[in-house]
gemmi code that builds the backbone of each chain (N, CA, C; Angstrom):
import gemmi

chains = {
    "A": [
        ("UNK", (-20.250, -5.195, -0.188), (-19.088, -5.749, 0.499), (-18.626, -4.781, 1.586)),
        ("UNK", (-18.396, -5.286, 2.797), (-17.984, -4.382, 3.876), (-16.642, -3.734, 3.554)),
        ("UNK", (-16.478, -2.502, 4.030), (-15.235, -1.797, 3.765), (-14.863, -0.918, 4.950)),
        ("UNK", (-13.593, -0.553, 4.995), (-13.100, 0.367, 6.002), (-13.331, 1.791, 5.480)),
        ("UNK", (-13.872, 2.638, 6.326), (-14.091, 4.026, 5.922), (-13.253, 4.952, 6.797)),
        ("UNK", (-12.881, 6.093, 6.242), (-12.072, 7.064, 6.964), (-12.601, 8.466, 6.712)),
        ("UNK", (-12.548, 9.297, 7.754), (-12.903, 10.702, 7.618), (-11.939, 11.552, 8.434)),
        ("UNK", (-11.644, 12.783, 7.988), (-12.008, 13.320, 6.677), (-11.108, 12.749, 5.592)),
        ("UNK", (-11.395, 13.053, 4.347), (-10.519, 12.592, 3.271), (-9.280, 13.477, 3.195)),
        ("UNK", (-9.442, 14.747, 3.582), (-8.313, 15.674, 3.557), (-8.436, 16.609, 4.751)),
        ("UNK", (-7.351, 16.775, 5.466), (-7.325, 17.644, 6.642), (-6.116, 18.569, 6.513)),
        ("UNK", (-6.394, 19.855, 6.584), (-5.305, 20.839, 6.584), (-5.262, 21.456, 7.969)),
        ("UNK", (-4.077, 21.514, 8.552), (-3.963, 22.057, 9.900), (-2.674, 22.841, 10.020)),
        ("UNK", (-2.634, 23.706, 11.012), (-1.411, 24.475, 11.240), (-0.517, 23.728, 12.218)),
        ("UNK", (0.764, 23.906, 12.050), (1.751, 23.301, 12.925), (1.403, 23.603, 14.392)),
        ("UNK", (1.486, 22.582, 15.231), (1.196, 22.755, 16.637), (-0.246, 22.454, 17.023)),
        ("UNK", (-1.116, 22.332, 16.033), (-2.520, 22.040, 16.313), (-2.728, 20.536, 16.491)),
        ("UNK", (-3.808, 20.206, 17.173), (-4.191, 18.807, 17.358), (-5.122, 18.381, 16.226)),
        ("UNK", (-4.928, 17.147, 15.761), (-5.855, 16.600, 14.775), (-6.309, 15.224, 15.222)),
        ("UNK", (-7.518, 14.889, 14.845), (-8.055, 13.550, 15.088), (-8.507, 12.978, 13.763)),
        ("UNK", (-7.952, 11.841, 13.420), (-8.323, 11.139, 12.196), (-9.215, 9.969, 12.602)),
        ("UNK", (-10.284, 9.813, 11.857), (-11.293, 8.829, 12.248), (-11.395, 7.697, 11.244)),
        ("UNK", (-11.720, 6.541, 11.775), (-11.820, 5.322, 10.966), (-12.972, 4.493, 11.506)),
        ("UNK", (-13.697, 3.870, 10.586), (-14.660, 2.849, 10.975), (-14.200, 1.543, 10.340)),
        ("UNK", (-13.632, 0.640, 11.133), (-13.158, -0.639, 10.571), (-14.343, -1.521, 10.165)),
        ("UNK", (-14.023, -2.613, 9.514), (-15.047, -3.595, 9.165), (-15.615, -4.176, 10.452)),
        ("UNK", (-16.933, -4.341, 10.496), (-17.633, -4.500, 11.772), (-17.232, -5.728, 12.577)),
        ("UNK", (-16.912, -6.842, 11.988), (-16.581, -8.017, 12.793), (-15.073, -8.219, 12.937)),
        ("UNK", (-14.305, -7.208, 12.555), (-12.861, -7.316, 12.689), (-12.426, -6.983, 14.116)),
        ("UNK", (-11.275, -7.551, 14.490), (-10.818, -7.437, 15.871), (-9.490, -6.699, 16.010)),
        ("UNK", (-8.732, -6.650, 14.918), (-7.405, -6.028, 14.959), (-7.449, -4.773, 14.104)),
        ("UNK", (-6.863, -3.703, 14.611), (-6.934, -2.416, 13.935), (-5.541, -1.803, 13.860)),
        ("UNK", (-5.322, -1.086, 12.770), (-3.983, -0.558, 12.505), (-4.072, 0.850, 11.938)),
        ("UNK", (-2.997, 1.596, 12.179), (-2.756, 2.825, 11.450), (-1.397, 2.722, 10.766)),
        ("UNK", (-1.386, 3.131, 9.506), (-0.175, 3.237, 8.707), (-0.139, 4.645, 8.125)),
        ("UNK", (1.043, 5.027, 7.660), (1.092, 6.288, 6.933), (2.031, 6.149, 5.744)),
        ("UNK", (1.839, 7.028, 4.782), (2.697, 7.053, 3.608), (3.035, 8.505, 3.311)),
        ("UNK", (4.269, 8.853, 3.572), (4.762, 10.169, 3.179), (4.960, 10.138, 1.666)),
        ("UNK", (4.675, 11.265, 1.017), (4.735, 11.339, -0.434), (6.054, 10.786, -0.976)),
        ("UNK", (5.932, 9.811, -1.884), (7.123, 9.245, -2.520), (7.809, 8.161, -1.725)),
        ("UNK", (7.259, 7.848, -0.533), (7.895, 6.823, 0.293), (6.962, 5.624, 0.445)),
        ("UNK", (7.438, 4.611, 1.149), (6.625, 3.402, 1.274), (5.608, 3.554, 2.406)),
        ("UNK", (4.649, 2.671, 2.396), (3.663, 2.617, 3.469), (4.366, 2.093, 4.724)),
        ("UNK", (4.223, 2.815, 5.827), (4.920, 2.398, 7.049), (3.956, 2.277, 8.225)),
        ("UNK", (4.208, 1.280, 9.015), (3.376, 0.943, 10.171), (3.528, 1.976, 11.273)),
        ("UNK", (2.407, 2.316, 11.891), (2.443, 3.197, 13.059), (2.086, 2.429, 14.337)),
        ("UNK", (0.916, 1.783, 14.328), (0.425, 1.188, 15.559), (-0.598, 0.108, 15.258)),
        ("UNK", (-0.640, -0.897, 16.121), (-1.695, -1.905, 16.045), (-2.448, -1.922, 17.364)),
        ("UNK", (-3.713, -2.332, 17.303), (-4.611, -2.206, 18.451), (-5.503, -3.422, 18.494)),
        ("UNK", (-5.559, -4.055, 19.670), (-6.376, -5.255, 19.821), (-6.884, -5.323, 21.245)),
        ("UNK", (-8.115, -5.690, 21.394), (-8.692, -5.872, 22.729), (-8.539, -4.607, 23.578)),
        ("UNK", (-8.786, -3.486, 22.915), (-8.768, -2.181, 23.577), (-7.420, -1.734, 24.110)),
        ("UNK", (-6.367, -2.266, 23.536), (-5.064, -1.747, 23.905), (-4.082, -1.865, 22.746)),
        ("UNK", (-3.039, -1.056, 22.825), (-2.009, -1.100, 21.794), (-1.243, -2.413, 21.922)),
        ("UNK", (-1.127, -3.130, 20.790), (-0.366, -4.377, 20.807), (1.063, -4.163, 20.310)),
        ("UNK", (1.249, -3.174, 19.468), (2.585, -2.851, 18.995), (2.589, -1.432, 18.450)),
        ("UNK", (3.710, -0.744, 18.592), (3.831, 0.571, 17.992), (5.236, 0.741, 17.434)),
        ("UNK", (5.342, 1.610, 16.435), (6.641, 1.838, 15.805), (7.347, 3.008, 16.502)),
        ("UNK", (8.581, 3.221, 16.081), (9.360, 4.341, 16.633), (8.713, 5.682, 16.293)),
        ("UNK", (7.980, 5.722, 15.189), (7.323, 6.963, 14.780), (6.248, 7.345, 15.794)),
        ("UNK", (5.607, 6.360, 16.348), (4.449, 6.552, 17.230), (4.948, 6.990, 18.601)),
        ("UNK", (5.298, 8.285, 18.699), (5.824, 8.780, 19.974), (4.686, 9.344, 20.829)),
        ("UNK", (5.059, 10.104, 21.857), (4.058, 10.589, 22.811), (3.060, 11.571, 22.189)),
        ("UNK", (3.356, 12.063, 21.009), (2.423, 12.977, 20.348), (1.234, 12.238, 19.727)),
        ("UNK", (1.370, 10.924, 19.594), (0.328, 10.120, 18.961), (-0.448, 9.337, 20.017)),
        ("UNK", (-1.722, 9.151, 19.768), (-2.509, 8.252, 20.597), (-3.625, 7.668, 19.747)),
        ("UNK", (-4.113, 6.511, 20.165), (-5.228, 5.870, 19.479), (-6.296, 5.541, 20.511)),
        ("UNK", (-7.523, 5.439, 19.983), (-8.637, 5.182, 20.865), (-9.728, 4.488, 20.080)),
        ("UNK", (-10.453, 3.618, 20.780), (-11.659, 3.040, 20.203), (-12.788, 3.444, 21.139)),
        ("UNK", (-13.334, 4.630, 20.932), (-14.253, 5.210, 21.913), (-15.602, 4.487, 22.006)),
        ("UNK", (-15.968, 3.762, 20.958), (-17.218, 3.023, 20.989), (-17.021, 1.748, 20.193)),
        ("UNK", (-18.099, 1.053, 19.859), (-17.944, -0.223, 19.179), (-17.609, -0.138, 17.721)),
        ("UNK", (-17.561, 1.088, 17.168), (-17.349, 1.163, 15.731), (-16.172, 2.046, 15.331)),
        ("UNK", (-15.911, 3.134, 16.034), (-14.872, 4.063, 15.596), (-13.505, 3.705, 16.150)),
        ("UNK", (-12.484, 4.065, 15.380), (-11.094, 3.887, 15.784), (-10.382, 5.165, 15.371)),
        ("UNK", (-9.802, 5.876, 16.337), (-9.255, 7.189, 16.028), (-7.754, 7.256, 16.264)),
        ("UNK", (-7.123, 8.122, 15.507), (-5.715, 8.454, 15.689), (-5.643, 9.939, 15.998)),
        ("UNK", (-5.037, 10.284, 17.117), (-4.881, 11.682, 17.496), (-3.410, 12.051, 17.447)),
        ("UNK", (-3.147, 13.191, 16.834), (-1.806, 13.771, 16.889), (-1.926, 15.053, 17.686)),
        ("UNK", (-1.252, 15.105, 18.805), (-1.480, 16.179, 19.776), (-0.986, 17.532, 19.293)),
        ("UNK", (0.197, 17.570, 18.757), (0.802, 18.825, 18.315), (1.511, 18.540, 17.000)),
        ("UNK", (0.830, 18.839, 15.913), (1.336, 18.415, 14.605), (2.605, 19.151, 14.204)),
        ("UNK", (3.434, 18.432, 13.455), (4.669, 19.001, 12.909), (4.568, 18.953, 11.385)),
        ("UNK", (5.412, 19.714, 10.733), (5.412, 19.710, 9.273), (5.633, 18.305, 8.726)),
        ("UNK", (6.506, 17.552, 9.384), (6.846, 16.211, 8.906), (5.748, 15.173, 9.135)),
        ("UNK", (4.667, 15.574, 9.780), (3.512, 14.677, 9.925), (2.637, 14.679, 8.676)),
        ("UNK", (2.928, 15.565, 7.748), (2.168, 15.605, 6.497), (2.354, 14.289, 5.753)),
        ("UNK", (1.240, 13.612, 5.479), (1.287, 12.283, 4.879), (-0.137, 11.816, 4.624)),
        ("UNK", (-0.248, 10.676, 3.933), (-1.518, 9.950, 3.864), (-1.545, 8.994, 5.040)),
        ("UNK", (-2.629, 8.997, 5.770), (-2.784, 8.098, 6.902), (-3.864, 7.074, 6.560)),
        ("UNK", (-3.483, 5.802, 6.671), (-4.404, 4.718, 6.342), (-4.751, 3.931, 7.595)),
        ("UNK", (-6.017, 3.655, 7.727), (-6.504, 2.749, 8.757), (-6.693, 1.385, 8.109)),
        ("UNK", (-6.459, 0.318, 8.848), (-6.670, -1.029, 8.331), (-7.244, -1.894, 9.435)),
        ("UNK", (-7.906, -2.972, 9.022), (-8.424, -3.905, 10.013), (-8.359, -5.322, 9.459)),
        ("UNK", (-8.393, -6.264, 10.374), (-8.427, -7.663, 9.989), (-9.174, -8.449, 11.054)),
        ("UNK", (-9.752, -9.579, 10.607), (-10.482, -10.403, 11.552), (-9.575, -11.205, 12.465)),
        ("UNK", (-8.318, -11.396, 12.010), (-7.369, -12.114, 12.853), (-7.126, -13.545, 12.414)),
        ("UNK", (-8.030, -14.113, 11.605), (-7.835, -15.491, 11.155), (-6.834, -15.566, 10.012)),
        ("UNK", (-6.648, -14.457, 9.322), (-5.688, -14.415, 8.215), (-4.815, -13.180, 8.387)),
        ("UNK", (-3.795, -13.102, 7.582), (-2.914, -11.944, 7.639), (-3.390, -10.798, 6.768)),
        ("UNK", (-4.431, -11.043, 5.939), (-4.860, -9.983, 5.030), (-5.483, -8.834, 5.815)),
        ("UNK", (-4.950, -7.669, 5.635), (-5.503, -6.468, 6.244), (-6.240, -5.676, 5.162)),
        ("UNK", (-7.343, -5.082, 5.571), (-8.161, -4.322, 4.638), (-8.047, -2.847, 4.999)),
        ("UNK", (-7.694, -2.071, 3.987), (-7.353, -0.674, 4.196), (-8.492, 0.259, 3.820)),
        ("UNK", (-8.566, 1.373, 4.539), (-9.470, 2.440, 4.156), (-8.857, 3.298, 3.062)),
        ("UNK", (-9.618, 4.282, 2.581), (-9.151, 5.114, 1.470), (-8.099, 6.142, 1.880)),
        ("UNK", (-7.930, 6.339, 3.184), (-6.886, 7.249, 3.634), (-7.381, 8.653, 3.947)),
        ("UNK", (-6.650, 9.325, 4.813), (-6.830, 10.758, 5.076), (-5.528, 11.440, 4.716)),
        ("UNK", (-5.637, 12.429, 3.830), (-4.446, 13.213, 3.503), (-4.310, 14.324, 4.529)),
        ("UNK", (-3.259, 14.289, 5.318), (-3.013, 15.330, 6.326), (-1.944, 16.276, 5.801)),
        ("UNK", (-2.293, 17.542, 5.768), (-1.346, 18.581, 5.343), (-1.120, 19.518, 6.516)),
        ("UNK", (0.111, 19.606, 6.972), (0.458, 20.492, 8.075), (1.222, 21.686, 7.496)),
        ("UNK", (0.694, 22.871, 7.775), (1.318, 24.085, 7.199), (2.004, 24.925, 8.276)),
    ],
    "B": [
        ("UNK", (15.392, -0.051, 7.527), (14.720, -1.339, 7.692), (14.124, -1.749, 6.355)),
        ("UNK", (14.953, -2.374, 5.519), (14.526, -2.729, 4.171), (14.333, -4.237, 4.091)),
        ("UNK", (13.433, -4.776, 4.875), (13.246, -6.216, 4.904), (12.553, -6.721, 3.655)),
        ("UNK", (11.799, -5.860, 3.002), (11.101, -6.212, 1.765), (11.486, -5.164, 0.727)),
        ("UNK", (11.976, -5.642, -0.404), (12.507, -4.714, -1.395), (11.866, -4.928, -2.751)),
        ("UNK", (11.524, -3.844, -3.380), (11.072, -3.889, -4.763), (12.014, -2.977, -5.527)),
        ("UNK", (12.871, -3.557, -6.314), (13.959, -2.805, -6.931), (13.567, -2.084, -8.207)),
        ("UNK", (12.409, -2.402, -8.749), (11.972, -1.709, -9.965), (10.893, -0.707, -9.608)),
        ("UNK", (11.185, 0.572, -9.673), (10.159, 1.552, -9.319), (9.042, 1.644, -10.350)),
        ("UNK", (9.312, 1.214, -11.585), (8.272, 1.312, -12.601), (8.427, 0.208, -13.629)),
        ("UNK", (7.296, -0.096, -14.268), (7.249, -1.123, -15.299), (6.172, -0.730, -16.294)),
        ("UNK", (6.502, -0.852, -17.571), (5.530, -0.532, -18.608), (5.366, -1.741, -19.507)),
        ("UNK", (4.116, -2.175, -19.723), (3.853, -3.327, -20.587), (2.682, -2.996, -21.502)),
        ("UNK", (2.596, -3.745, -22.583), (1.483, -3.538, -23.510), (0.292, -4.372, -23.073)),
        ("UNK", (-0.869, -3.832, -23.355), (-2.109, -4.549, -23.067), (-2.059, -5.937, -23.689)),
        ("UNK", (-2.488, -6.932, -22.906), (-2.525, -8.301, -23.402), (-1.270, -9.099, -23.105)),
        ("UNK", (-0.180, -8.389, -22.794), (1.071, -9.099, -22.493), (1.143, -9.406, -20.996)),
        ("UNK", (2.192, -10.102, -20.609), (2.381, -10.460, -19.214), (3.118, -9.343, -18.479)),
        ("UNK", (2.653, -9.049, -17.265), (3.382, -8.152, -16.366), (4.008, -9.007, -15.276)),
        ("UNK", (5.269, -8.775, -14.995), (5.956, -9.502, -13.928), (6.552, -8.488, -12.968)),
        ("UNK", (6.053, -8.527, -11.745), (6.542, -7.618, -10.712), (7.313, -8.435, -9.693)),
        ("UNK", (8.456, -7.920, -9.305), (9.361, -8.680, -8.448), (9.510, -8.082, -7.066)),
        ("UNK", (9.853, -8.955, -6.142), (10.009, -8.549, -4.747), (11.042, -9.469, -4.099)),
        ("UNK", (11.946, -8.903, -3.341), (12.930, -9.676, -2.599), (12.781, -9.392, -1.116)),
        ("UNK", (13.125, -10.357, -0.300), (13.046, -10.135, 1.139), (14.314, -10.646, 1.802)),
        ("UNK", (14.591, -10.124, 2.966), (15.823, -10.500, 3.662), (15.557, -11.323, 4.914)),
        ("UNK", (14.361, -11.233, 5.445), (14.068, -11.904, 6.707), (13.575, -13.325, 6.447)),
        ("UNK", (14.394, -14.305, 6.773), (14.031, -15.699, 6.501), (12.908, -16.201, 7.410)),
        ("UNK", (12.529, -15.389, 8.395), (11.429, -15.773, 9.274), (10.065, -15.474, 8.659)),
        ("UNK", (10.045, -14.689, 7.592), (8.764, -14.408, 6.946), (8.165, -15.704, 6.419)),
        ("UNK", (6.885, -15.941, 6.718), (6.264, -17.166, 6.243), (4.972, -16.909, 5.477)),
        ("UNK", (4.735, -15.655, 5.144), (3.524, -15.306, 4.417), (3.780, -13.998, 3.704)),
        ("UNK", (3.236, -13.897, 2.502), (3.473, -12.694, 1.694), (2.175, -12.268, 1.029)),
        ("UNK", (2.044, -10.973, 0.848), (0.833, -10.426, 0.252), (1.208, -9.420, -0.825)),
        ("UNK", (0.340, -9.302, -1.809), (0.459, -8.247, -2.811), (-0.765, -7.340, -2.685)),
        ("UNK", (-0.473, -6.047, -2.716), (-1.520, -5.045, -2.691), (-1.399, -4.180, -3.928)),
        ("UNK", (-2.538, -3.701, -4.387), (-2.591, -2.776, -5.509), (-3.103, -1.446, -4.978)),
        ("UNK", (-2.533, -0.360, -5.479), (-2.961, 0.951, -4.985), (-3.124, 1.923, -6.150)),
        ("UNK", (-4.335, 2.468, -6.239), (-4.595, 3.549, -7.186), (-4.351, 4.880, -6.475)),
        ("UNK", (-4.061, 5.937, -7.233), (-3.866, 7.258, -6.617), (-5.067, 7.667, -5.764)),
        ("UNK", (-4.806, 8.263, -4.641), (-5.837, 8.788, -3.732), (-6.754, 7.691, -3.185)),
        ("UNK", (-6.300, 6.443, -3.231), (-7.055, 5.367, -2.609), (-6.142, 4.586, -1.674)),
        ("UNK", (-6.740, 3.768, -0.830), (-5.943, 2.913, 0.029), (-5.484, 1.663, -0.691)),
        ("UNK", (-4.468, 0.984, -0.148), (-4.040, -0.287, -0.752), (-5.182, -1.301, -0.728)),
        ("UNK", (-5.303, -2.045, -1.810), (-6.328, -3.085, -1.932), (-5.642, -4.437, -2.000)),
        ("UNK", (-6.056, -5.344, -1.135), (-5.470, -6.677, -1.136), (-5.745, -7.379, -2.459)),
        ("UNK", (-4.703, -8.017, -2.993), (-4.811, -8.673, -4.294), (-4.697, -10.187, -4.174)),
        ("UNK", (-3.607, -10.655, -3.651), (-3.331, -12.095, -3.589), (-2.244, -12.328, -2.552)),
        ("UNK", (-2.233, -13.523, -1.990), (-1.225, -13.830, -0.984), (-0.671, -15.234, -1.210)),
        ("UNK", (0.389, -15.548, -0.495), (0.970, -16.878, -0.569), (1.634, -17.226, 0.757)),
        ("UNK", (1.415, -18.456, 1.166), (2.078, -18.970, 2.348), (3.414, -19.588, 1.944)),
        ("UNK", (4.347, -19.609, 2.864), (5.676, -20.143, 2.540), (5.676, -21.659, 2.335)),
        ("UNK", (4.563, -22.323, 2.654), (4.507, -23.761, 2.399), (4.179, -24.048, 0.936)),
        ("UNK", (3.848, -23.006, 0.193), (3.549, -23.154, -1.228), (4.604, -22.433, -2.045)),
        ("UNK", (4.675, -22.779, -3.324), (5.543, -21.999, -4.196), (4.761, -21.290, -5.299)),
        ("UNK", (3.463, -21.475, -5.294), (2.632, -20.815, -6.299), (1.217, -20.679, -5.773)),
        ("UNK", (0.605, -19.540, -6.085), (-0.814, -19.360, -5.796), (-1.416, -18.561, -6.939)),
        ("UNK", (-2.546, -19.041, -7.416), (-3.151, -18.456, -8.613), (-4.573, -17.993, -8.307)),
        ("UNK", (-4.924, -16.825, -8.849), (-6.295, -16.334, -8.706), (-6.634, -15.560, -9.972)),
        ("UNK", (-7.302, -16.249, -10.883), (-7.670, -15.606, -12.141), (-6.443, -15.213, -12.944)),
        ("UNK", (-6.353, -13.928, -13.267), (-5.215, -13.450, -14.053), (-3.939, -13.260, -13.238)),
        ("UNK", (-4.050, -13.408, -11.941), (-2.938, -13.111, -11.042), (-2.342, -14.398, -10.473)),
        ("UNK", (-1.020, -14.509, -10.552), (-0.310, -15.644, -9.976), (0.895, -15.122, -9.222)),
        ("UNK", (1.074, -15.619, -8.021), (2.259, -15.255, -7.257), (3.136, -16.494, -7.138)),
        ("UNK", (4.425, -16.301, -7.359), (5.414, -17.363, -7.250), (6.362, -17.030, -6.113)),
        ("UNK", (6.708, -18.040, -5.333), (7.626, -17.839, -4.220), (8.822, -18.770, -4.366)),
        ("UNK", (10.007, -18.200, -4.318), (11.258, -18.964, -4.338), (11.966, -18.711, -3.014)),
        ("UNK", (11.763, -19.632, -2.080), (12.263, -19.417, -0.718), (13.788, -19.410, -0.674)),
        ("UNK", (14.409, -20.246, -1.454), (15.872, -20.312, -1.393), (16.487, -19.005, -1.876)),
        ("UNK", (15.834, -18.356, -2.816), (16.328, -17.069, -3.330), (15.748, -15.887, -2.573)),
        ("UNK", (14.825, -16.152, -1.665), (14.100, -15.101, -0.942), (13.510, -14.109, -1.948)),
        ("UNK", (12.760, -14.644, -2.865), (12.231, -13.849, -3.965), (10.802, -14.267, -4.258)),
        ("UNK", (9.957, -13.290, -4.508), (8.629, -13.601, -5.004), (8.290, -12.687, -6.166)),
        ("UNK", (7.374, -13.164, -6.978), (6.978, -12.375, -8.135), (5.474, -12.496, -8.337)),
        ("UNK", (4.933, -11.443, -8.892), (3.504, -11.400, -9.238), (3.406, -11.335, -10.751)),
        ("UNK", (2.672, -12.293, -11.319), (2.447, -12.319, -12.752), (1.007, -11.938, -13.034)),
        ("UNK", (0.829, -11.042, -13.965), (-0.506, -10.642, -14.390), (-0.597, -10.942, -15.883)),
        ("UNK", (-1.538, -11.841, -16.209), (-1.665, -12.160, -17.631), (-3.110, -12.511, -17.960)),
        ("UNK", (-3.706, -11.919, -18.981), (-3.144, -10.817, -19.753), (-3.290, -9.493, -19.007)),
        ("UNK", (-2.369, -8.594, -19.208), (-2.441, -7.287, -18.559), (-3.522, -6.439, -19.226)),
        ("UNK", (-4.195, -5.649, -18.401), (-5.258, -4.780, -18.884), (-4.975, -3.345, -18.443)),
        ("UNK", (-5.476, -2.360, -19.164), (-5.231, -0.967, -18.778), (-5.664, -0.659, -17.333)),
        ("UNK", (-6.725, -1.307, -16.868), (-7.183, -1.099, -15.495), (-6.223, -1.628, -14.447)),
        ("UNK", (-5.233, -2.398, -14.879), (-4.214, -2.891, -13.940), (-3.174, -1.826, -13.630)),
        ("UNK", (-3.186, -0.729, -14.347), (-2.219, 0.350, -14.101), (-2.422, 0.893, -12.693)),
        ("UNK", (-1.402, 0.738, -11.869), (-1.484, 1.089, -10.444), (-0.097, 0.874, -9.842)),
        ("UNK", (0.029, 1.190, -8.571), (1.254, 0.847, -7.844), (1.012, -0.474, -7.117)),
        ("UNK", (1.947, -1.392, -7.246), (1.847, -2.702, -6.611), (2.883, -2.812, -5.499)),
        ("UNK", (2.398, -3.190, -4.321), (3.269, -3.359, -3.168), (3.296, -4.820, -2.761)),
        ("UNK", (4.478, -5.340, -2.475), (4.527, -6.616, -1.774), (4.697, -6.302, -0.287)),
        ("UNK", (4.206, -7.196, 0.530), (4.226, -6.980, 1.971), (4.353, -8.317, 2.681)),
        ("UNK", (4.866, -8.261, 3.889), (4.966, -9.462, 4.713), (4.565, -9.104, 6.130)),
        ("UNK", (3.817, -9.987, 6.796), (3.474, -9.731, 8.196), (4.657, -10.076, 9.095)),
        ("UNK", (4.910, -9.204, 10.043), (5.917, -9.479, 11.051), (5.168, -10.101, 12.218)),
        ("UNK", (5.298, -11.406, 12.377), (4.476, -12.120, 13.346), (4.880, -11.778, 14.776)),
        ("UNK", (3.912, -11.906, 15.638), (4.116, -11.482, 17.019), (3.559, -10.088, 17.180)),
        ("UNK", (3.121, -9.773, 18.362), (2.530, -8.454, 18.557), (1.262, -8.353, 17.729)),
        ("UNK", (1.161, -7.347, 16.901), (-0.048, -7.153, 16.125), (0.014, -7.619, 14.705)),
        ("UNK", (1.030, -8.383, 14.327), (1.173, -8.843, 12.943), (1.172, -7.686, 11.953)),
        ("UNK", (1.936, -6.660, 12.267), (2.020, -5.518, 11.361), (2.574, -5.963, 10.015)),
        ("UNK", (2.190, -5.243, 8.973), (2.717, -5.502, 7.644), (3.907, -4.589, 7.387)),
        ("UNK", (4.947, -5.175, 6.819), (6.057, -4.377, 6.335), (6.012, -4.416, 4.812)),
        ("UNK", (6.057, -3.234, 4.221), (5.834, -3.078, 2.791), (7.131, -2.818, 2.034)),
        ("UNK", (7.127, -3.235, 0.770), (8.146, -2.776, -0.152), (7.833, -1.356, -0.605)),
        ("UNK", (8.705, -0.801, -1.417), (8.552, 0.576, -1.861), (7.591, 0.721, -3.025)),
        ("UNK", (7.173, -0.387, -3.605), (6.170, -0.338, -4.657), (6.759, -0.274, -6.051)),
        ("UNK", (5.992, -0.799, -7.002), (6.327, -0.711, -8.425), (5.123, -0.131, -9.151)),
        ("UNK", (5.362, 0.957, -9.876), (4.301, 1.578, -10.670), (4.183, 0.828, -11.985)),
        ("UNK", (3.045, 0.168, -12.170), (2.789, -0.555, -13.413), (1.934, 0.307, -14.332)),
        ("UNK", (2.380, 0.433, -15.566), (1.586, 1.129, -16.576), (1.322, 0.161, -17.719)),
        ("UNK", (0.045, -0.088, -17.963), (-0.341, -0.964, -19.060), (-0.823, -0.084, -20.201)),
        ("UNK", (-0.117, -0.160, -21.300), (-0.402, 0.718, -22.436), (-1.214, 0.001, -23.493)),
        ("UNK", (-2.046, 0.802, -24.143), (-2.895, 0.231, -25.202), (-2.068, -0.145, -26.422)),
    ],
}
model = gemmi.Model(1)
for chain_id, residues in chains.items():
    chain = gemmi.Chain(chain_id)
    for i, (resn, *xyz) in enumerate(residues, 1):
        res = gemmi.Residue()
        res.name, res.seqid = resn, gemmi.SeqId(i, " ")
        for name, pos in zip(("N", "CA", "C"), xyz):
            atom = gemmi.Atom()
            atom.name, atom.element = name, gemmi.Element(name[0])
            atom.pos, atom.b_iso = gemmi.Position(*pos), 0.0
            res.add_atom(atom)
        chain.add_residue(res)
    model.add_chain(chain)
structure = gemmi.Structure()
structure.add_model(model)
structure.setup_entities()
């Protein structure tokens, strides 16, 4: 069964450093998302991406964040200058667009020290 | 922004009995709802969904009930199994833009032997 994959599973970085989180969505899906979950809190939306552009972004998704689909398979989230409060699980999701069901990857745990 | 609420952070049931997880919403524009299950260190896994034109949807041991007038939905699991122990999130797509999902805070279900 096709699945969303994410790498790395765990990333430790120092405050102020840039990180890139990678995702491979399900191959025939058209809509891509990033969510995050800070420990003990709910899963919250960051950004959605369709047709090679951002379709919606949350207040969290400020100028420090960017997304890219550099080729036909990868979908990346870049945080330019990480802060302590960026420490969270980051989930990538995708959907074909015919239904509302989004399929999530296993997540990347980002730890900013 | 608490458009989807899960007021019970935890629930404990015995194996073989029914588990009932509840969810309330405030946005009357929501017309579709989803339940996700999440194990530790994994991403949310889609479980079952319901459209607002229905009041019940069943899939094996899982049934979701929707009461639009009360803005309430519930997930019934019967019979409950130890492998059902996980965090359960209800979610609703916010239509328009990228159809982002807004999640509840989750309910930790523990099924005891």
